[in-house]
VOGU-3710 file (C-alpha; in Angstrom, 3 decimals, decimal comma):
1> mfyvtriatr> 0,001/0,040/-0,023  1,454/3,343/-1,115  0,806/6,916/0,083  2,262/10,083/-1,328  3,153/11,994/1,809  5,519/14,716/0,551  6,237/16,340/-2,736  9,513/18,163/-2,605  10,621/20,654/-5,147  14,150/21,124/-6,317
11> hdvlgedelg> 14,868/24,217/-8,439  17,687/24,293/-11,037  18,830/27,849/-11,705  18,842/28,422/-15,495  20,085/32,051/-15,386  18,851/35,491/-14,612  16,231/37,675/-16,372  16,571/41,395/-17,148  15,863/42,507/-13,615  18,452/40,157/-12,039
21> npivmpefva> 15,979/37,613/-10,687  16,877/33,954/-11,101  15,095/31,918/-13,727  14,472/28,464/-12,202  12,949/25,244/-13,427  11,372/22,903/-10,865  12,080/19,206/-10,735  9,688/17,174/-8,699  10,605/14,145/-6,603  7,882/12,126/-4,988
31> aartppstpm> 8,650/9,925/-1,997  6,487/6,874/-1,582  6,417/4,807/1,600  4,133/2,612/3,706  1,708/4,414/5,906  2,578/5,029/9,526  0,712/3,282/12,293  -1,311/6,419/12,964  -3,096/8,493/10,297  -1,120/11,487/9,007
41> attefiqerm> -2,310/14,829/10,257  -1,285/16,792/7,159  0,175/16,225/3,764  2,670/18,961/2,893  2,610/20,636/-0,434  5,628/22,919/-0,681  5,981/23,041/-4,447  5,372/26,280/-6,306  4,843/24,996/-9,774  4,575/21,446/-11,206
51> tgptateqql> 5,281/20,210/-14,679  4,243/16,565/-14,915  3,442/13,353/-13,025  6,061/11,839/-10,802  7,859/8,593/-11,356  6,025/6,947/-8,464  2,662/7,823/-9,941  3,596/6,332/-13,231  4,433/3,006/-11,498  1,004/2,809/-9,835
61> dattalgita> -1,690/0,700/-11,418  -4,434/3,310/-11,550  -7,292/0,847/-11,840  -6,221/-1,151/-8,788  -4,742/1,634/-6,659  -7,580/4,058/-7,085  -10,340/1,455/-7,066  -11,996/2,670/-10,253  -15,205/0,859/-11,187  -16,351/-0,016/-14,650
71> etqfntsnge> -18,198/3,239/-14,837  -15,062/5,300/-14,318  -12,317/3,210/-15,907  -8,930/4,718/-16,554  -6,511/3,991/-19,273  -2,996/3,458/-17,982  -1,208/2,430/-21,086  1,008/5,503/-21,096  1,797/5,362/-17,374  -0,674/8,058/-16,181
81> pqpstsgyqp> -4,437/7,941/-15,546  -6,498/9,111/-18,532  -10,197/8,978/-19,077  -11,508/6,154/-21,158  -13,384/6,501/-24,449  -16,688/6,439/-22,591  -16,579/10,236/-22,393  -16,490/10,449/-18,616  -14,235/13,164/-17,251  -13,287/13,004/-13,570
91> qrgprnrdrr> -13,967/16,384/-12,002  -12,379/18,076/-9,096  -15,405/17,819/-6,904  -15,900/19,752/-3,673  -15,657/16,747/-1,444  -12,353/15,773/-2,789  -11,087/19,294/-2,635  -12,102/19,589/0,999  -10,277/16,401/1,861  -7,167/17,383/-0,052
101> dsysgiapra> -7,030/20,846/1,526  -7,642/19,458/5,005  -4,680/17,192/4,616  -2,495/19,892/3,151  -2,957/22,360/5,937  -4,948/24,732/3,701  -8,428/25,793/4,732  -11,069/23,847/2,713  -12,880/25,750/-0,009  -16,422/26,828/0,600
111> epedtdsdef> -18,836/25,432/-1,955  -22,432/25,914/-3,024  -25,151/24,016/-1,231  -25,286/21,356/-3,956  -22,187/19,194/-3,304  -22,862/16,391/-5,796  -19,588/15,537/-7,493  -16,989/12,794/-8,096  -14,485/11,597/-5,594  -11,087/10,015/-5,705
121> feaedhgssp> -11,388/6,649/-4,020  -9,028/5,405/-1,426  -6,156/3,183/-2,630  -6,027/-0,393/-1,630  -3,227/-2,935/-1,730  -3,958/-6,203/-3,440  -6,792/-7,806/-1,583  -6,847/-5,341/1,372  -9,598/-3,004/2,196  -9,079/0,660/1,448
131> psspivpcnp> -7,810/2,714/4,331  -9,749/5,629/5,896  -7,270/8,195/4,678  -7,725/9,254/0,997  -4,903/9,404/-1,504  -4,106/12,944/-2,512  -3,987/13,094/-6,362  -0,650/13,956/-7,791  -2,001/15,807/-10,788  0,346/18,832/-11,180
141> staisteltl> -2,367/21,142/-12,335  -4,530/20,455/-9,279  -1,913/20,061/-6,552  -0,589/23,647/-6,861  -0,986/25,779/-3,744  -3,508/28,500/-4,470  -1,768/31,265/-2,615  1,724/30,606/-3,767  0,837/30,106/-7,376  -1,559/33,037/-7,721
151> ysalgdcera> 0,616/35,600/-5,989  3,797/34,558/-7,629  2,119/34,690/-11,027  0,736/38,090/-10,412  4,173/39,331/-9,343  5,751/37,924/-12,459  3,078/39,633/-14,611  3,841/42,969/-12,967  7,557/42,538/-13,696  6,747/41,558/-17,298
161> lqlffnnnld> 4,584/44,662/-17,780  7,309/46,824/-16,408  9,739/45,447/-18,942  7,269/45,484/-21,822  6,269/49,116/-21,466  9,958/50,039/-21,087  10,505/48,550/-24,561  12,211/45,380/-23,261  10,018/42,882/-25,089  12,524/40,000/-24,949
171> gaisimtpwk> 12,807/40,388/-21,159  9,037/40,284/-20,715  8,697/37,169/-22,858  11,531/35,464/-20,907  9,469/35,834/-17,698  6,326/34,377/-19,190  7,757/31,544/-21,304  9,318/29,151/-18,691  6,092/28,751/-16,743  3,440/28,987/-19,514
181> dvslyhahga> 2,803/25,241/-19,485  1,757/25,096/-15,795  0,778/28,644/-14,717  -2,438/30,217/-15,939  -1,320/33,807/-15,767  1,966/32,957/-17,481  0,171/31,210/-20,256  -2,207/34,121/-20,686  0,692/36,579/-20,827  2,533/34,471/-23,432
191> aifefipaml> -0,650/34,363/-25,513  -1,011/38,159/-25,401  2,595/38,576/-26,561  1,656/36,392/-29,561  -1,596/38,168/-30,121  -0,202/41,746/-30,448  2,107/41,045/-33,353  -0,596/38,933/-34,993  -2,953/42,023/-35,001  -0,195/44,345/-36,120
201> tldpvqiqka> 1,128/42,163/-38,994  -1,977/40,178/-40,052  0,475/37,461/-40,911  -1,249/34,011/-41,190  1,701/32,258/-39,533  1,655/34,680/-36,566  -2,165/34,412/-36,344  -1,833/30,642/-36,066  0,747/31,010/-33,304  -1,560/33,253/-31,420
211> ndalrhtfel> -4,420/30,802/-31,841  -2,326/27,947/-30,498  -1,281/29,979/-27,456  -4,920/30,870/-26,732  -5,953/27,238/-26,992  -3,372/26,353/-24,376  -4,730/29,156/-22,183  -8,225/27,617/-22,406  -6,870/24,270/-21,433  -5,392/25,622/-18,264
221> csqhrrnynf> -8,544/27,670/-17,632  -10,634/24,478/-17,742  -8,456/23,057/-15,003  -8,693/26,030/-12,680  -12,281/27,184/-13,294  -15,134/25,889/-11,297  -16,418/22,796/-13,073  -19,933/21,387/-12,728  -21,265/17,998/-13,647  -24,502/17,609/-15,558
231> vqsigaiirr> -26,763/17,683/-12,514  -25,020/20,789/-11,123  -25,319/22,572/-14,497  -29,089/21,960/-14,565  -29,284/23,200/-10,965  -27,373/26,337/-11,813  -30,088/27,194/-14,340  -32,832/26,848/-11,727  -30,917/28,196/-8,720  -28,479/31,068/-8,842
241> pnyatyteee> -24,823/30,023/-8,164  -23,276/31,020/-4,934  -20,549/33,345/-6,172  -19,405/34,071/-2,651  -17,825/30,625/-2,377  -15,426/31,081/-5,324  -11,820/30,843/-4,408  -9,381/33,493/-5,603  -7,862/31,021/-8,025  -11,205/30,223/-9,522
251> ahaelihaea> -12,142/33,940/-9,753  -9,013/34,797/-11,605  -9,514/31,796/-13,912  -12,937/33,160/-14,850  -11,416/36,549/-15,575  -8,657/35,142/-17,767  -11,198/33,052/-19,596  -13,279/36,126/-20,452  -10,225/37,956/-21,767  -9,036/34,999/-23,766
261> vmlqacigal> -12,418/34,554/-25,445  -12,343/38,184/-26,533  -8,879/37,856/-27,976  -9,934/34,688/-29,801  -12,914/36,539/-31,263  -10,639/39,198/-32,686  -8,319/36,651/-34,201  -11,231/34,636/-35,640  -12,701/37,688/-37,325  -9,421/38,279/-39,101
271> enedvaglvk> -8,687/34,634/-39,845  -12,078/33,570/-41,325  -13,088/36,242/-43,866  -16,585/34,929/-44,446  -20,013/35,227/-42,940  -19,568/32,117/-40,835  -16,334/33,558/-39,302  -18,068/36,782/-38,399  -21,033/34,947/-36,826  -18,695/32,811/-34,800
281> asfrikssfn> -16,723/35,879/-33,679  -20,084/37,544/-32,582  -20,988/34,556/-30,481  -17,493/34,644/-28,846  -17,942/38,328/-28,084  -21,221/37,602/-26,408  -19,713/34,750/-24,466  -16,914/37,043/-23,290  -19,357/39,640/-22,200  -21,331/37,076/-20,181
291> sykqcakils> -18,124/35,926/-18,515  -17,319/39,513/-17,542  -20,734/39,895/-15,994  -20,205/36,718/-14,039  -16,882/38,096/-12,820  -18,658/41,284/-11,733  -20,998/39,208/-9,553  -18,005/37,379/-8,067  -16,373/40,774/-7,313  -19,448/42,155/-5,528
301> rkewesaeck> -20,282/39,057/-3,457  -17,042/37,426/-2,602  -15,193/38,065/0,679  -11,605/38,509/-0,424  -8,726/37,319/1,723  -6,251/39,686/0,083  -6,868/43,299/-0,888  -4,050/43,103/-3,407  -5,620/40,088/-5,155  -8,969/41,846/-5,219
311> ahfesgvrlg> -7,421/45,011/-6,715  -5,887/42,991/-9,539  -9,202/41,231/-10,177  -11,264/44,396/-9,993  -9,075/46,183/-12,529  -9,597/43,400/-15,060  -13,392/43,225/-14,543  -13,869/46,996/-14,856  -11,567/47,125/-17,877  -13,639/44,505/-19,713
321> latfdvmisl> -17,130/45,839/-18,895  -16,182/49,534/-19,345  -14,595/48,807/-22,714  -17,878/47,140/-23,869  -19,872/50,160/-22,616  -17,725/52,744/-24,395  -17,277/50,921/-27,696  -20,874/49,818/-28,119  -21,971/53,413/-27,444  -20,182/54,474/-30,612
331> lpprlitlle> -22,471/52,362/-32,816  -25,596/53,650/-34,568  -28,781/53,814/-32,422  -30,571/50,921/-34,189  -27,605/48,626/-33,734  -27,329/49,651/-30,081  -30,972/48,841/-29,513  -30,490/45,416/-30,982  -27,400/44,785/-28,898  -29,133/45,901/-25,732
341> figfsankek> -31,991/43,566/-26,497  -29,675/40,542/-26,548  -28,010/41,562/-23,285  -25,230/44,071/-24,063  -25,001/47,495/-22,353  -23,954/50,829/-23,832  -23,478/53,330/-20,940  -20,617/55,463/-22,212  -20,463/57,847/-19,297  -20,263/54,986/-16,740
351> giedlkmeak> -17,671/53,192/-18,878  -15,393/56,243/-19,066  -15,688/56,843/-15,339  -14,811/53,256/-14,558  -11,813/53,438/-16,842  -10,589/56,679/-15,275  -11,011/55,241/-11,794  -9,163/52,013/-12,546  -6,365/53,868/-14,430  -5,372/55,371/-11,062
361> spglrsvlcs> -5,659/52,089/-9,105  -2,782/49,754/-8,205  -4,403/46,868/-10,137  -2,409/44,811/-12,650  -4,491/46,092/-15,584  -4,500/49,771/-14,626  -2,090/50,636/-17,412  -4,350/48,887/-19,893  -7,237/51,055/-18,631  -5,126/54,142/-19,421
371> ltlliyylvi> -4,286/52,833/-22,920  -7,928/52,123/-23,568  -8,948/55,670/-22,693  -6,119/57,145/-24,813  -7,233/55,032/-27,789  -10,771/56,148/-27,340  -9,931/59,889/-27,009  -7,112/60,210/-29,472  -7,834/57,553/-32,109  -11,377/56,266/-32,197
381> ghfaaivpdy> -12,940/59,468/-30,923  -11,003/61,541/-33,457  -12,056/59,186/-36,201  -15,725/59,708/-35,153  -15,153/63,464/-34,803  -15,544/63,531/-31,041  -13,661/66,321/-29,271  -11,071/64,731/-27,000  -10,735/65,417/-23,276  -7,223/66,874/-23,464
391> fateqmisrg> -6,978/67,436/-19,709  -7,608/63,770/-18,934  -5,326/62,536/-21,731  -2,476/64,773/-20,613  -2,783/63,465/-17,052  -2,738/59,860/-18,202  0,252/60,360/-20,501  2,163/62,152/-17,730  1,502/59,280/-15,282  2,480/56,682/-17,905
401> larypnsvwf> 5,736/58,404/-18,775  6,555/58,820/-15,043  6,027/55,163/-14,530  7,594/53,980/-17,770  10,043/56,743/-18,807  11,169/55,052/-22,024  7,836/53,732/-23,140  7,352/54,014/-26,849  3,581/53,573/-26,361  3,090/56,616/-24,237
411> tmfkarmlll> 5,578/58,590/-26,354  3,402/57,893/-29,398  0,218/58,926/-27,601  1,934/62,107/-26,471  2,792/62,856/-30,070  -0,724/62,125/-31,135  -2,111/64,541/-28,518  0,270/67,271/-29,631  -0,736/66,691/-33,249  -4,451/67,018/-32,501
421> rgmineaves> -3,873/70,160/-30,434  -2,054/71,842/-33,313  1,435/71,625/-31,900  2,807/70,189/-35,090  6,566/70,656/-34,666  6,485/69,143/-31,193  4,478/66,230/-32,472  7,005/65,545/-35,266  9,824/65,556/-32,771  8,040/63,052/-30,503
431> yqmathtenl> 7,197/60,781/-33,424  10,880/60,850/-34,599  11,998/60,021/-31,017  9,689/56,987/-31,036  11,007/55,740/-34,394  14,576/55,748/-33,013  13,669/53,381/-30,171  15,637/50,133/-30,215  13,967/46,699/-30,433  10,823/48,311/-31,645
441> wpqlkhlcyw> 8,175/46,360/-33,578  8,340/47,569/-37,197  4,559/48,062/-37,220  4,824/50,668/-34,425  7,385/52,524/-36,494  4,992/52,401/-39,455  2,267/54,001/-37,232  4,662/56,880/-36,568  5,299/57,276/-40,324  1,541/57,374/-40,953
451> emiwaygimm> 1,108/60,107/-38,456  3,947/62,177/-39,759  2,353/62,132/-43,237  -0,490/64,236/-41,839  1,848/66,400/-39,683  3,867/67,435/-42,735  0,679/67,760/-44,725  -0,641/70,329/-42,236  2,643/72,225/-42,580  2,254/71,983/-46,444
461> ewsqaawyas> 5,593/70,276/-46,726  4,309/67,974/-49,452  7,682/66,332/-50,291  8,271/65,180/-46,741  4,756/63,839/-46,472  5,211/61,919/-49,755  8,556/60,500/-48,555  6,961/58,921/-45,461  4,147/57,535/-47,612  6,712/55,970/-49,955
471> rlgveskwsr> 8,392/54,378/-46,901  5,140/52,814/-45,876  4,505/51,565/-49,447  7,811/49,696/-49,315  7,962/48,442/-45,747  4,350/47,990/-44,624  1,768/45,364/-45,725  -1,257/46,975/-44,324  -2,572/48,637/-47,477  -0,234/49,391/-50,299
481> tiymyteaam> -3,124/50,792/-52,283  -3,706/53,570/-49,794  0,063/54,282/-49,359  0,743/54,561/-53,048  -2,254/56,863/-53,674  -1,242/58,976/-50,646  2,300/59,384/-51,982  0,974/60,461/-55,395  -1,574/62,835/-53,857  1,028/64,558/-51,756
491> hlergdgltt> 3,239/65,014/-54,783  0,399/66,392/-56,926  -0,242/69,096/-54,314  2,968/70,752/-55,451  1,398/71,587/-58,783  3,793/73,243/-61,166  6,699/72,484/-58,835  6,849/68,835/-60,037  9,519/67,793/-62,455  8,904/65,595/-65,441
501> dqrrhcelll> 10,259/62,520/-63,669  8,188/63,158/-60,595  5,014/63,429/-62,764  5,862/60,058/-64,394  6,426/58,597/-60,932  3,027/59,813/-59,846  1,486/58,304/-62,990  3,052/54,985/-62,252  1,796/55,049/-58,653  -1,803/55,856/-59,613
511> rkatsykqrv> -1,764/53,105/-62,243  -0,406/50,388/-59,921  -2,318/51,373/-56,761  -5,476/49,546/-57,892  -3,702/46,224/-58,214  -2,868/45,904/-54,464  -6,413/46,000/-53,010  -7,164/43,538/-50,291  -9,964/42,218/-48,130  -10,088/42,277/-44,341
521> mgrslpmekf> -12,743/40,322/-42,375  -14,269/39,320/-45,706  -14,807/42,921/-46,935  -12,925/45,424/-48,945  -11,514/48,367/-47,092  -13,819/51,440/-47,534  -10,844/53,804/-47,950  -9,431/51,540/-50,669  -12,697/51,767/-52,556  -12,452/55,551/-52,405
531> virrcerwlr> -8,808/55,477/-53,543  -9,648/53,148/-56,451  -12,425/55,515/-57,571  -10,070/58,442/-57,502  -7,403/56,538/-59,506  -10,005/55,680/-62,101  -10,959/59,358/-62,358  -7,345/60,278/-62,852  -6,928/57,681/-65,633  -9,916/59,161/-67,450
541> rgyltlpgve> -9,139/62,868/-67,008  -5,434/63,078/-66,326  -5,676/65,249/-63,159  -7,118/65,361/-59,674  -8,394/68,280/-57,659  -6,554/68,799/-54,291  -6,107/65,056/-53,679  -3,803/65,559/-50,672  -6,046/68,132/-48,953  -9,037/65,885/-49,603
551> lmclwnmfps> -7,295/62,983/-47,788  -6,549/65,268/-44,851  -10,203/66,316/-44,695  -11,426/62,718/-44,822  -9,104/61,649/-42,069  -10,516/64,547/-39,962  -7,263/66,508/-39,776  -8,896/69,893/-40,405  -9,623/70,418/-36,631  -5,862/69,926/-35,956
561> laaephyadr> -5,062/72,293/-38,826  -7,469/74,871/-37,463  -5,808/74,706/-34,087  -2,775/76,474/-35,536  -3,985/79,744/-37,230  -0,768/80,162/-39,208  -1,086/76,806/-40,976  -4,812/77,205/-41,265  -4,472/80,538/-43,113  -1,883/79,069/-45,506
571> mlkhieklcd> -4,084/76,089/-46,302  -7,122/78,332/-46,738  -5,220/80,436/-49,336  -4,124/77,203/-51,098  -7,682/76,001/-51,379  -9,189/79,311/-52,420  -6,593/79,852/-55,074  -7,631/76,670/-56,812  -11,300/77,484/-56,151  -10,932/80,769/-58,099
581> evettlrsrr> -9,083/78,890/-60,873  -11,904/76,342/-61,255  -14,629/78,936/-61,259  -12,804/81,077/-63,823  -12,246/78,050/-66,046  -15,921/77,027/-65,916  -17,014/80,570/-66,822  -14,606/81,012/-69,673  -14,739/77,529/-71,180  -16,993/78,487/-74,106
591> sdsssdtpdy> -15,092/81,647/-74,971  -11,616/80,208/-74,731  -11,428/76,515/-75,676  -7,607/76,591/-76,199  -6,750/77,255/-72,548  -3,905/75,242/-70,953  -5,796/74,757/-67,704  -7,229/71,305/-66,951  -10,770/70,564/-68,206  -12,454/71,144/-64,900
601> dkedlavvky> -16,102/70,076/-64,389  -18,775/70,714/-61,811  -17,570/67,837/-59,660  -14,200/69,489/-59,322  -15,918/72,648/-58,216  -17,931/70,608/-55,688  -14,698/69,123/-54,258  -13,055/72,499/-53,840  -16,191/74,090/-52,355  -16,601/71,227/-49,874
611> lngsllaams> -12,951/71,541/-48,780  -13,187/75,259/-48,468  -16,367/75,114/-46,387  -15,106/72,301/-44,206  -11,939/74,181/-43,308  -13,856/77,395/-42,569  -16,213/75,400/-40,370  -13,264/73,916/-38,484  -11,927/77,474/-38,031  -15,260/78,314/-36,410
621> lprlalrhle> -16,396/80,525/-39,278  -19,852/78,942/-39,938  -21,378/81,772/-41,933  -18,541/81,800/-44,451  -18,608/77,985/-44,525  -22,320/77,856/-45,356  -21,783/79,986/-48,453  -19,474/77,392/-49,924  -21,181/74,243/-48,658  -24,632/75,124/-49,952
631> vvltmkdeik> -23,164/75,419/-53,391  -22,256/71,704/-53,254  -25,884/70,713/-52,693  -26,976/72,596/-55,802  -24,699/70,399/-57,888  -25,686/67,014/-56,452  -27,150/65,792/-59,792  -23,877/66,409/-61,595  -21,652/64,504/-59,176  -20,804/60,980/-60,506
641> dgthlvpfta> -17,587/59,781/-58,924  -17,463/61,481/-55,530  -20,755/60,034/-54,203  -19,636/60,953/-50,671  -19,603/64,734/-51,274  -23,329/65,470/-50,781  -23,906/63,545/-47,485  -20,608/64,736/-46,066  -21,518/68,334/-47,017  -24,972/67,936/-45,351
651> veiamchyal> -23,361/66,957/-42,117  -21,032/69,966/-42,207  -23,997/72,268/-42,938  -25,805/70,780/-39,926  -22,928/71,514/-37,576  -22,698/75,077/-38,970  -26,310/75,657/-38,015  -25,644/74,247/-34,606  -22,658/76,633/-34,140  -25,034/79,493/-35,036
661> gdsyqavdil> -27,443/78,344/-32,264  -30,122/76,527/-34,364  -29,845/73,076/-32,826  -33,309/71,972/-34,086  -32,387/72,533/-37,707  -29,045/70,816/-37,118  -30,736/67,714/-35,777  -33,182/67,635/-38,729  -30,415/67,846/-41,240  -28,401/65,123/-39,548
671> hdarkkyagy> -31,420/62,802/-39,467  -32,000/63,473/-43,147  -28,390/62,734/-43,944  -28,641/59,440/-42,133  -31,868/58,259/-43,733  -31,825/59,953/-47,132  -28,424/58,886/-48,495  -27,187/55,355/-48,877  -24,597/53,388/-50,907  -22,076/56,223/-51,110
681> llearlqfri> -18,318/56,042/-50,509  -17,184/55,948/-46,872  -20,690/55,545/-45,674  -19,812/53,705/-42,402  -17,384/56,479/-41,502  -19,991/59,136/-41,868  -22,599/57,130/-39,970  -20,269/57,026/-36,962  -19,708/60,797/-37,168  -23,463/61,513/-37,413
691> hsklelinag> -24,090/59,448/-34,297  -21,361/61,282/-32,349  -22,600/64,677/-33,478  -26,186/63,938/-32,462  -24,860/62,939/-29,073  -22,973/66,200/-28,916  -26,080/68,234/-29,694  -28,306/66,281/-27,307  -25,726/66,776/-24,539  -25,787/70,535/-25,223
701> aantvvagtt> -22,010/70,849/-25,500  -20,472/73,742/-27,362  -19,439/73,033/-30,898  -15,805/73,953/-30,596  -12,905/72,476/-32,456  -9,975/73,004/-30,065  -10,346/75,147/-27,014  -8,062/78,166/-26,927  -7,471/78,727/-30,677  -7,634/82,214/-32,066
711> asavpmasvn> -10,037/81,335/-34,877  -12,475/79,429/-32,611  -13,538/82,763/-30,957  -14,241/84,681/-34,148  -17,985/84,068/-34,658  -18,912/84,106/-30,954  -19,537/87,858/-30,804  -21,967/87,707/-33,747  -23,776/84,797/-32,200  -24,213/86,576/-28,895
721> vlaarpstst> -25,344/89,795/-30,622  -27,891/87,892/-32,598  -29,066/86,050/-29,535  -29,571/89,370/-27,771  -31,895/90,610/-30,522  -35,440/89,268/-31,074  -35,079/85,984/-32,958  -36,567/85,903/-36,487  -36,164/82,130/-36,710  -39,053/79,759/-36,004
731> ssssrpitts> -36,708/77,685/-33,804  -36,728/78,403/-30,103  -33,405/76,751/-29,475  -31,202/79,669/-30,559  -28,756/80,399/-27,740  -25,299/81,861/-27,398  -22,501/79,386/-28,035  -19,301/79,659/-26,088  -15,947/78,011/-26,420  -14,709/75,492/-23,865
741> revvenrsgr> -12,298/78,040/-22,482  -15,109/80,576/-22,070  -17,288/78,029/-20,314  -14,461/77,488/-17,734  -13,674/81,198/-17,258  -17,191/82,577/-17,497  -19,904/80,226/-16,193  -22,715/82,580/-17,124  -22,048/82,010/-20,840  -21,968/85,783/-21,611
751> mttrevlnti> -19,055/87,555/-23,168  -17,557/90,645/-21,530  -17,065/93,905/-23,476  -13,272/93,278/-23,665  -13,881/89,759/-25,068  -16,191/91,174/-27,684  -13,565/93,770/-28,733  -10,801/91,164/-28,858  -13,060/88,881/-30,894  -13,784/91,632/-33,453
761> adsraimaas> -10,025/92,355/-33,757  -9,337/88,646/-34,382  -12,125/88,552/-36,924  -10,682/91,529/-38,782  -7,257/89,879/-38,940  -8,574/86,647/-40,391  -10,855/88,353/-42,830  -8,068/90,536/-43,987  -6,099/87,390/-44,924  -9,146/85,973/-46,673
771> shvrnepeei> -9,936/89,162/-48,547  -6,374/89,309/-49,823  -7,057/86,124/-51,787  -10,456/87,327/-52,958  -9,194/90,849/-53,905  -12,016/92,464/-51,988  -11,940/95,164/-49,338  -11,548/93,999/-45,740  -14,796/95,778/-44,702  -16,846/93,785/-47,226
781> alqranpgha> -15,391/90,454/-46,133  -15,932/91,331/-42,469  -19,533/92,464/-43,149  -20,248/89,206/-45,089  -18,747/87,080/-42,365  -20,288/88,793/-39,349  -23,335/90,811/-40,383  -24,181/91,131/-36,656  -21,080/93,234/-36,194  -21,985/95,454/-39,128
791> hvnanantna> -25,446/95,957/-37,685  -24,092/96,828/-34,280  -21,460/99,170/-35,722  -23,995/100,823/-37,958  -26,312/101,481/-34,984  -23,366/102,680/-32,933  -22,265/105,109/-35,699  -25,877/106,409/-36,075  -26,193/106,935/-32,336  -22,799/108,676/-32,184
801> ntnanansnt> -23,765/111,014/-35,102  -27,091/111,818/-33,410  -25,451/112,619/-30,110  -22,782/114,722/-31,849  -25,495/116,812/-33,705  -27,399/117,232/-30,445  -24,384/118,487/-28,610  -23,469/120,914/-31,379  -26,992/122,367/-31,352  -26,860/122,720/-27,573
811> nr> -23,574/124,580/-27,781  -24,961/126,895/-30,386
//
């Protein structure tokens, strides 16, 4: 008769990691002996991690030693107990767990009221009756001490995160790899390190590696999660599970399972580019959401033994649920209603608050909460035309750089924030600093190149922008179609400054761009469809109208451009110069057919007018913007290629009306743009923006581009003057609009006399620059832009003349 009384662990030191800690590999030795005369009080488990069955266990005849009946036969052909082909899986039942823990000196786990489960039977020597003391199973995955394994794994993950965000990827992987076969957190960390390059490269080989790593994580999760037999599963449907009895190990296993399912859904959506793959990914996302909700119940009902362990668990739960709330809230209302019907939630305000709270917590995933918020504010929110919270983003970036001084991730987000705030030169310096980081994933360097294209485009340094686009076309595999068109578009903005060789190079790029189109998640990329349509137009006509500026507008870079008045004025002159050229050509086409100018048509004029109006709207000049945007709507029947122009123009017109105080008309136009137009280019992009703008109007926030810019204060005086007069509009929602800075400084929403005078001065300066291009007097441009000022000034002059005449008569 044999009993396993002690499992000793011997560690062989393999070396040291980047932080100087020893990397060890355990070797397990099991001592078997005859039982003592008296029953053992405890069975010591001092091992920290286990890798496989011991030699003594392999010598045991499982069928005889464990007393397995015909119903639960084990196959011992390979030296270790395995379930037979009958499909029965022995489960770690509560009774067996209580016995094992009582013999190991660990407090038994509390369980739900229903304790029906399987047991390990006592061993018996040949012909003897089984003893009263049970055999403790020597399965390495079940014999690990909960406290030691969980806390040591969390500590290793914290060290790995420290190395990863300090750009030491190899050091982080070296911490996760040795223990990924036996430790759940190590396996999950190793899977994440395979998942990130898979998403960045979209390489099938790397995607397969990530899938294999996630499958291994699921295998370990199934060993550590709470398992139920068939009867218990039926009971869980009828009676709510007792979440308070979950151990810390089981709680963290549920959390890791939820995260791994979400990662697998993302991988599956990229791997299977058909409807079946998308449906399967959708079910996995729903399964992940349900697991997160279950984790939230565990968090609220469980009495935690360790505050540190609870903090790590809470950070993961809030990260998952808050991310669902924020991302689902960005979808169109009909889709949100459908998702809420099937159990999802879309509370954006609660999600953002949870992420902000957890970003300041000591939890393991607090840095991931910060990154999620930064992605929402600076990437996704900017894509959907949502004004970022620059105060919150600056705080998170400062905390991140203080914690990880050399982090390329936080350096890139800092550069992105500077770019959106109009600090272009500082943004370029930060991006260049990030590209010079050693041991950097090439894809992160490509992201920096992509951002610098728009930075140099804002500064109208077209050659530099084209150079970075050419680098992407050679080095990156994301979308060569977009990169090649972007390079040609930036070159074409130079106009007559191009040499003959450069024009031939642009022609070659535009011809070859269409041959590199690809499909992601079973669908063509919307921007690639737009690029292909523009290339086809160039092949038919031999020219394009402001292709580089149009790309900047579609990628929503005009707010960043308007944040720097110097660059905004230069770009405005560049656009209006071509606008005058197109209008002149269209007027004189019949009289002078031998002109050397391109054969412009009405669609070219619509493109220029749309770009001109969009930039003026970004500069907070809504009245001037409306004059150009409304011209586009009059030419909607003559637009063939740029099917996106009319709906995009309608949305800009709506926001101009909102800036002027007529929110009802703005909402009506946005609803018409959503329902009236369909099947145009970049439709999904505009639908996201319409949804975010409707939320902006419903929230009553001020329609400002970037707080603190010179141009953003220009139309405010006229709006306040008009609001002070009796309204002639049928809408009752007209109200003064203030910038974000004015809301902070002046809670009443009214402008002081000094602010009005400063605003008029700024308006005169900008209108002077605009009138220089139009060759019209400054007073006419100012009167056209701000008729309220002219009205007030006229009344003031009239009153002044009347008072002067009255005084002169009195003196006489």
